[in-house]
C-alpha positions as CSV (number, residue, x, y, z in Angstrom):
1,M,14.9,-9.4,-14.2
2,T,12.0,-8.8,-16.2
3,I,8.9,-10.4,-15.8
4,F,6.2,-9.8,-18.1
5,S,2.4,-9.8,-16.9
6,V,-0.8,-8.3,-16.6
7,Q,1.5,-7.7,-19.0
8,S,5.2,-8.7,-17.7
9,T,8.8,-8.3,-17.8
10,L,11.3,-10.4,-19.4
11,F,10.2,-12.7,-16.1
12,S,6.6,-11.7,-16.5
13,R,4.5,-10.2,-18.9
14,A,1.4,-7.8,-17.1
15,S,-0.3,-10.9,-19.7
16,I,1.5,-6.7,-16.0
17,V,1.3,-7.1,-15.0
18,L,1.5,-9.6,-15.4
19,L,-2.2,-12.1,-15.2
20,S,-3.6,-14.5,-16.9
21,S,-7.1,-13.8,-19.0
22,N,-9.1,-16.5,-17.3
23,G,-8.8,-14.4,-14.1
24,F,-6.4,-15.4,-11.1
25,K,-5.5,-19.0,-11.8
26,R,-2.4,-18.8,-14.0
27,F,-0.7,-16.0,-15.8
28,S,2.5,-16.2,-17.7
29,F,5.4,-14.2,-16.1
30,A,7.8,-15.3,-19.0
31,S,8.1,-13.9,-22.3
32,S,11.1,-12.5,-24.0
33,F,12.4,-9.3,-25.8
34,S,15.0,-8.6,-28.4
35,S,16.9,-5.5,-30.4
36,N,16.8,-4.8,-33.9
37,A,13.5,-3.4,-34.0
38,V,10.8,-5.5,-36.0
39,Y,8.3,-2.5,-37.2
40,S,5.6,-5.1,-38.3
41,S,2.1,-4.0,-38.6
42,P,2.5,-0.5,-37.1
43,L,-0.3,1.3,-36.3
44,P,-0.8,4.0,-39.0
45,K,-0.1,7.6,-37.8
46,M,-2.9,9.4,-36.2
47,K,-4.0,12.7,-34.5
48,K,-3.1,11.9,-31.1
49,R,-5.2,14.4,-29.1
50,R,-8.3,12.6,-27.4
51,Y,-7.3,13.5,-24.0
52,P,-6.4,17.1,-22.6
53,I,-2.9,17.3,-23.7
54,V,-0.3,17.5,-20.6
55,S,2.9,19.6,-22.0
56,A,5.3,18.1,-19.5
57,V,5.7,15.5,-16.7
58,D,8.5,15.4,-13.9
59,I,10.2,12.2,-13.3
60,G,12.9,12.3,-10.6
61,G,13.4,16.0,-10.6
62,V,13.7,16.1,-14.5
63,T,11.2,17.6,-16.8
64,I,10.4,15.6,-19.8
65,A,8.1,17.5,-22.5
66,R,5.6,15.8,-24.4
67,N,7.3,16.4,-27.8
68,D,10.4,14.6,-26.2
69,V,8.0,11.6,-26.3
70,V,4.8,11.9,-28.3
71,K,6.5,13.0,-32.1
72,D,3.8,13.4,-34.4
73,D,6.4,13.7,-37.1
74,D,8.1,10.6,-36.4
75,P,6.7,7.4,-38.3
76,T,8.2,5.1,-35.7
77,N,6.4,7.0,-32.7
78,N,3.5,5.2,-31.8
79,V,3.1,6.8,-28.3
80,P,-0.4,8.5,-27.4
81,D,-1.1,11.4,-25.2
82,S,-2.9,9.0,-22.7
83,I,0.4,7.1,-22.5
84,F,2.3,10.4,-21.9
85,S,0.3,11.5,-19.4
86,K,0.9,8.3,-17.0
87,L,4.7,9.1,-17.2
88,G,4.9,11.5,-14.1
89,M,2.2,9.3,-12.1
90,Q,4.5,6.9,-10.5
91,L,2.1,5.0,-8.3
92,H,4.8,2.8,-6.9
93,R,6.2,5.9,-4.8
94,R,2.6,6.9,-3.4
95,D,3.1,5.1,0.2
96,K,-0.9,5.0,0.6
97,H,-1.6,3.6,-2.8
98,P,-1.8,-0.4,-3.1
99,I,0.9,-0.3,-5.3
100,G,3.3,1.5,-3.0
101,I,2.1,-0.4,0.1
102,I,3.2,-3.7,-1.8
103,K,6.5,-2.1,-2.8
104,N,7.5,-1.0,0.9
105,A,6.6,-4.6,2.3
106,I,9.0,-6.0,0.0
107,Y,11.5,-3.3,1.1
108,D,10.6,-4.3,4.7
109,Y,11.4,-8.2,3.9
110,F,15.1,-7.4,2.6
111,D,15.6,-4.6,5.3
112,S,15.0,-7.2,8.0
113,N,16.6,-10.3,6.0
114,Y,19.5,-8.5,4.1
115,A,20.1,-5.3,6.3
116,K,21.8,-2.5,4.0
117,K,23.0,-5.1,1.4
118,F,20.3,-4.1,-1.4
119,E,20.1,-0.7,-3.0
120,K,16.5,0.5,-3.7
121,L,15.9,2.5,-7.0
122,D,12.5,3.6,-7.7
123,D,13.1,7.0,-9.9
124,L,15.0,5.7,-12.9
125,S,13.6,7.0,-16.3
126,P,11.1,4.9,-18.1
127,I,12.9,6.2,-21.6
128,V,15.5,3.8,-22.7
129,S,17.5,2.8,-25.7
130,T,16.3,-0.4,-27.6
131,K,20.0,-1.5,-26.6
132,Q,19.1,-1.5,-22.6
133,N,15.5,-2.9,-23.2
134,F,16.3,-5.7,-25.5
135,D,20.0,-6.3,-26.2
136,D,21.6,-5.9,-22.6
137,V,19.2,-8.6,-21.5
138,L,19.9,-11.1,-24.4
139,V,16.5,-10.7,-26.1
140,P,16.6,-12.6,-29.6
141,A,16.8,-9.9,-32.4
142,D,13.7,-11.3,-34.0
143,H,11.4,-11.6,-31.1
144,V,7.9,-10.3,-31.5
145,S,8.1,-7.7,-28.5
146,R,10.4,-5.7,-30.6
147,S,7.6,-4.8,-32.8
148,L,5.4,-1.6,-33.0
149,N,2.4,-3.8,-32.1
150,D,3.9,-4.8,-28.6
151,T,6.3,-1.9,-27.8
152,Y,5.6,1.9,-27.3
153,Y,8.5,3.6,-29.7
154,I,9.5,7.0,-29.2
155,D,11.8,6.6,-32.2
156,S,13.4,3.7,-34.1
157,Q,16.3,3.8,-31.3
158,T,14.2,4.8,-28.0
159,V,11.4,2.9,-26.2
160,L,9.2,3.5,-23.3
161,R,10.6,0.6,-21.1
162,C,8.9,-2.8,-21.1
163,H,10.5,-4.2,-18.0
164,T,12.6,-2.9,-15.3
165,S,15.2,-5.0,-16.4
166,A,16.2,-2.1,-19.0
167,H,18.4,-0.8,-16.1
168,Q,20.1,-4.0,-15.2
169,A,23.4,-3.7,-17.5
170,E,23.8,-0.2,-16.9
171,L,23.5,-0.7,-12.9
172,L,26.0,-3.3,-13.3
173,R,28.7,-1.4,-15.3
174,K,28.5,1.2,-12.5
175,G,29.2,-1.0,-9.6
176,H,26.4,-1.8,-8.4
177,S,25.6,-5.3,-7.1
178,R,22.9,-5.9,-5.2
179,F,19.8,-3.6,-6.0
180,L,15.9,-3.7,-6.3
181,V,14.6,-1.8,-9.2
182,T,10.8,-0.7,-9.1
183,G,8.9,1.3,-12.0
184,D,6.5,2.0,-14.3
185,V,6.7,-0.1,-17.6
186,Y,4.7,0.2,-20.8
187,R,3.1,-2.4,-23.1
188,R,0.6,-2.3,-25.9
189,D,-1.8,-5.1,-24.8
190,S,-5.0,-6.3,-24.7
191,I,-8.0,-4.8,-22.8
192,D,-9.6,-6.5,-20.0
193,A,-9.7,-6.5,-16.3
194,T,-6.5,-7.7,-15.7
195,H,-4.4,-5.8,-18.6
196,Y,-3.2,-2.2,-18.7
197,P,-0.8,-0.4,-21.1
198,V,1.0,0.8,-18.2
199,F,1.7,-1.6,-14.9
200,H,4.7,-1.8,-12.2
201,Q,7.2,-4.1,-11.7
202,M,10.3,-4.8,-9.4
203,E,13.6,-6.5,-10.3
204,G,16.1,-8.1,-7.7
205,F,19.5,-8.6,-8.8
206,C,22.4,-10.0,-6.6
207,V,26.2,-10.8,-7.7
208,F,28.3,-13.2,-5.9
209,S,31.9,-13.1,-5.9
210,P,34.3,-16.6,-5.9
211,E,34.7,-16.1,-2.2
212,D,31.0,-16.8,-1.6
213,W,30.8,-19.9,-3.1
214,N,34.3,-21.3,-2.6
215,E,33.6,-20.9,1.3
216,S,30.4,-23.1,0.8
217,G,32.2,-25.8,-1.1
218,K,29.2,-25.5,-3.6
219,D,29.3,-25.4,-7.6
220,P,28.7,-21.4,-8.2
221,T,25.4,-21.9,-10.2
222,L,24.1,-24.4,-7.7
223,Y,24.9,-22.1,-4.9
224,A,23.3,-18.9,-6.4
225,A,20.1,-21.2,-7.1
226,E,19.6,-22.2,-3.5
227,D,20.4,-18.6,-2.0
228,L,17.7,-17.3,-4.6
229,K,15.1,-20.0,-3.5
230,K,15.8,-19.5,0.1
231,C,15.1,-15.4,-0.5
232,L,11.9,-15.8,-2.5
233,E,10.6,-18.4,-0.4
234,G,10.8,-16.0,2.5
235,L,9.6,-13.1,0.8
236,A,6.5,-15.2,-0.3
237,R,5.9,-16.1,3.2
238,H,6.3,-12.5,4.1
239,L,3.4,-11.3,1.7
240,F,1.3,-14.4,1.9
241,G,1.9,-15.6,5.4
242,S,2.4,-19.5,6.2
243,V,1.3,-21.0,2.5
244,E,2.2,-24.1,0.6
245,M,4.6,-23.1,-2.3
246,R,6.5,-25.1,-5.1
247,W,9.2,-24.4,-7.6
248,V,8.5,-24.8,-11.1
249,D,11.4,-25.2,-13.8
250,T,11.1,-23.2,-17.0
251,Y,13.0,-21.4,-19.5
252,F,14.2,-17.6,-19.8
253,P,16.7,-16.1,-22.4
254,F,18.5,-14.4,-19.5
255,T,18.8,-17.0,-16.8
256,D,19.9,-20.8,-16.7
257,P,18.6,-22.7,-14.7
258,S,15.2,-20.5,-14.7
259,F,12.3,-20.9,-12.4
260,E,8.9,-20.0,-11.5
261,L,7.6,-19.8,-7.9
262,E,3.8,-20.8,-7.4
263,I,2.0,-20.7,-4.1
264,Y,-1.0,-22.4,-3.1
265,F,-3.4,-19.8,-2.5
266,K,-7.6,-19.5,-2.1
267,E,-7.7,-23.2,-3.1
268,D,-5.3,-22.8,-6.3
269,W,-1.7,-22.5,-7.5
270,L,-0.8,-18.9,-8.1
271,E,2.1,-18.1,-10.1
272,V,4.1,-15.2,-8.2
273,L,7.3,-14.7,-10.0
274,G,9.9,-15.4,-12.2
275,C,13.6,-15.7,-11.5
276,G,16.7,-17.7,-12.2
277,V,20.7,-18.0,-12.4
278,T,21.8,-15.0,-14.6
279,E,23.0,-16.0,-17.9
280,Q,27.0,-15.5,-17.8
281,G,26.6,-13.2,-21.2
282,I,25.3,-10.7,-19.3
283,L,27.6,-10.6,-16.6
284,K,30.5,-10.6,-18.8
285,Q,29.4,-7.7,-20.9
286,S,29.7,-5.7,-17.5
287,G,33.0,-7.0,-16.7
288,L,31.8,-9.6,-14.0
289,E,32.9,-12.9,-16.0
290,N,34.0,-14.5,-12.9
291,N,31.2,-14.1,-11.0
292,V,27.8,-15.4,-10.8
293,A,24.0,-13.9,-10.0
294,W,20.7,-14.3,-9.6
295,A,17.6,-12.1,-10.3
296,F,13.8,-12.1,-10.2
297,G,10.9,-10.1,-11.2
298,L,7.6,-9.4,-10.2
299,G,4.4,-7.6,-11.1
300,L,3.2,-5.4,-8.2
301,E,-0.2,-5.2,-9.7
302,R,-0.6,-8.9,-9.9
303,L,0.3,-9.0,-6.1
304,A,-1.7,-6.2,-5.0
305,M,-4.9,-7.4,-7.0
306,V,-4.8,-10.8,-5.0
307,L,-3.5,-9.1,-1.8
308,F,-6.3,-6.5,-1.8
309,D,-8.9,-8.2,-3.6
310,I,-9.1,-5.5,-6.2
311,P,-11.2,-6.8,-9.4
312,D,-10.6,-4.4,-12.0
313,I,-6.7,-3.2,-13.1
314,R,-8.1,0.2,-13.9
315,L,-8.9,1.1,-10.1
316,F,-5.5,1.6,-9.5
317,W,-5.3,4.6,-11.6
318,S,-8.6,6.1,-10.2
319,S,-8.4,9.3,-8.0
320,D,-11.7,8.6,-6.5
321,E,-11.6,8.9,-2.7
322,R,-14.1,6.0,-2.6
323,F,-11.0,3.8,-3.8
324,T,-8.2,6.0,-2.3
325,S,-9.3,6.4,1.2
326,Q,-9.3,2.8,1.7
327,F,-5.9,1.9,2.1
328,G,-3.2,3.4,4.4
329,K,0.5,3.7,4.9
330,G,1.8,0.1,6.2
331,E,-1.7,-1.5,5.6
332,L,-1.1,-4.9,3.6
333,G,-3.8,-6.9,2.6
334,V,-6.8,-4.7,3.5
335,K,-9.6,-6.1,1.3
336,F,-11.0,-3.6,-1.4
337,K,-14.7,-3.0,-0.5
338,P,-16.4,-2.3,-4.1
339,F,-18.2,0.9,-3.7
340,S,-20.5,0.6,-6.6
341,K,-21.3,-1.6,-9.5
342,Y,-22.5,0.7,-12.3
343,P,-24.2,-1.3,-15.3
344,P,-22.2,-2.2,-18.3
345,C,-22.9,-1.1,-22.0
346,Y,-22.2,-3.5,-24.9
347,K,-21.4,-2.7,-28.3
348,D,-20.4,-4.8,-31.2
349,I,-18.1,-3.8,-34.3
350,S,-17.5,-6.2,-37.1
351,F,-15.2,-5.7,-39.8
352,W,-13.3,-7.5,-42.6
353,I,-9.5,-7.0,-41.7
354,S,-6.4,-6.7,-43.9
355,E,-3.4,-8.7,-43.8
356,S,-1.7,-5.8,-41.4
357,F,-4.3,-6.1,-38.8
358,T,-3.4,-6.9,-35.0
359,E,-5.7,-6.9,-32.4
360,N,-3.0,-4.7,-30.2
361,N,-3.7,-2.2,-32.8
362,F,-7.5,-2.3,-32.5
363,C,-7.3,-2.3,-29.0
364,E,-5.2,0.9,-28.9
365,V,-7.8,2.7,-31.1
366,V,-10.6,1.7,-28.8
367,R,-8.6,2.7,-25.6
368,G,-7.5,5.8,-27.5
369,I,-11.0,6.8,-28.0
370,A,-12.7,5.3,-24.7
371,G,-9.9,5.6,-22.4
372,D,-10.6,4.0,-18.8
373,L,-14.5,4.0,-20.0
374,V,-13.5,0.7,-21.6
375,E,-13.7,-2.2,-19.7
376,E,-13.0,-5.0,-22.0
377,V,-12.8,-5.8,-25.8
378,K,-13.3,-9.6,-26.8
379,L,-13.1,-11.0,-29.9
380,I,-16.8,-13.0,-30.2
381,D,-16.8,-13.9,-33.8
382,N,-14.5,-14.8,-36.9
383,F,-15.1,-16.5,-40.1
384,T,-13.4,-16.4,-43.8
385,N,-15.7,-16.5,-46.8
386,K,-15.6,-18.2,-50.0
387,K,-13.4,-15.2,-51.5
388,G,-10.8,-15.7,-48.6
389,M,-11.8,-12.6,-46.7
390,T,-11.7,-13.0,-42.9
391,S,-14.3,-11.1,-40.7
392,H,-13.8,-10.4,-37.1
393,C,-16.6,-9.3,-34.7
394,Y,-15.3,-7.7,-31.2
395,R,-17.6,-6.9,-28.3
396,I,-16.7,-3.9,-26.8
397,V,-17.8,-3.4,-23.1
398,F,-18.0,0.1,-21.8
399,R,-18.3,0.9,-18.0
400,S,-17.3,3.7,-16.0
401,M,-15.9,2.5,-12.4
402,E,-17.4,6.0,-10.9
403,R,-20.7,6.6,-12.7
404,S,-23.4,5.4,-14.9
405,L,-22.8,6.1,-18.7
406,T,-25.5,7.6,-20.6
407,D,-26.8,6.0,-24.0
408,E,-26.1,9.2,-25.7
409,E,-22.1,9.2,-24.5
410,V,-21.8,5.4,-25.4
411,N,-23.4,5.9,-28.8
412,D,-20.9,8.6,-29.2
413,L,-17.8,6.3,-28.4
414,Q,-19.0,3.6,-30.3
415,S,-19.6,5.6,-33.3
416,K,-16.2,7.5,-33.0
417,V,-14.5,4.1,-32.7
418,R,-16.0,2.9,-36.0
419,D,-14.9,6.0,-37.8
420,E,-11.2,5.6,-36.5
421,V,-11.0,2.0,-37.0
422,K,-12.0,2.1,-40.5
423,R,-9.6,5.2,-41.1
424,K,-6.7,3.8,-39.0
425,L,-6.6,0.1,-39.5
426,N,-7.3,-0.4,-43.3
427,V,-10.5,-2.4,-42.4
428,E,-14.1,-2.5,-44.1
429,L,-16.7,-2.2,-41.6
430,R,-19.6,-4.6,-41.9
């Protein structure tokens, strides 16, 4: 199921890895997607060679070449080299990495409580069709998530998956009825401690036949909803211990009824996941119209940041041994010990925006220049003058997680940002 978060999937938005901009209090695991691509406010074509070029990556034994994903001659392609280089990293398959530790902890729960009933899939390709990513999970055709502003397009019909739900319909058609799908998902997004253009999600899906609910004497939808809640309450206790929890009714286009599970953690209510009883339209298109099903989606970064006390989502991608050596296989909830706090460097940039301007495009330019050296991009001022022209002022925070930045390199980064913003975004610098 989708959950967009620190960004999110259809159930969570990584807003996964799915997180809220005001810290860990509440983030929306819910937003929806759709299929006839709406190419609004595209990021103008640019040279995509800010980083050392990775020529190919390996995913599940399949080699994917750069020119299969980064297509400089396709006007709909907006995948930079910095994103392509992440395709083969698969943090969720590393047993000593916080993301892999969380995944395996969830596996342990399902193995203990549903022995051999759920298939586990964690090596499916993140390259999917727009039909898989949007249409198959009933995302409205006019939804904003289909735009180049939100999604990484390889071409007009192919994207980097925004959520693990992109594999749902294909798996159902192949006869899979109970499965957990884990993978890296991709979303163009803002820049701060809880948002990153790549994050990880897990989708859970369970199909029931008439024999299952007839024996219980319950309505099929009620039967599936009760089974879902029992399953996920157990999962929450497995991860967080004996915590108070509550269910919140919500809306998703792909489930009805739909719920969010919240737990009371560190003196606040924390949204853990989104879920619901699968819409019959999804089952019908897979030849399962006589069945019912439930689905859930959760963001692994979201859970890992909370359980391991990891303050910055960029740390998940660090190869610094001061980070990686703190975690071991099966060690759930080891608290991260900050190894240093390097000083931030603040730079402001102001410009008159055009009608095509979007903040995601601006963040993509900044990230393309500075990579993981940019910690935050925040709008600090905006106004409209008497001529109707609107000005935005953004504060860019540069900070390395591993060393102190020099004035010279920060000034160089800021100069390049100014040049690229002017060239690519059709704005007038102030």
